[in-house]
C-alpha angles and dihedrals in degrees: 000000000000116000115246118211136187122240104236103172143355131212111258097209096037105039093180090073124078136175117231131191117205116203111241095026109101105152141057090243095056093044092046092072089063096056110117094021123129119257124201126195121186119195125208091262090060098253115146122218115195123197142142138243102257100179149308131295116212129330102293100076100265111156128221112216125190121203131198091230127032116263121238115258089243089069093085113116091009125126122260129191122230112201114221 
C-alpha cells in the first residue's frame, strides 16, 4: 500500500516545492526510505501533478517534494500519494 501524506505547506518563492507529513512516519530514518520516490497529487478538476521526494525537512520526518508544475493554492491540507 502506498503511503498517503498531507500537504502542510508550500514554498512561497518556489511554488513547485511543498512540505508533506505522512502519518506514522515520525523520524528521519523512517522518512529517508521515501526519498527519490514518485509523488502524485490529483486536484478536484482531475488534473494530475507528478513530482518526487527530493529530501527531508527538519528532524520529524517531514518530506520535501518537488513538482514539475506549480500546485494550485487549494492543494494545502489535501492528501497526496507517494508511490513505493
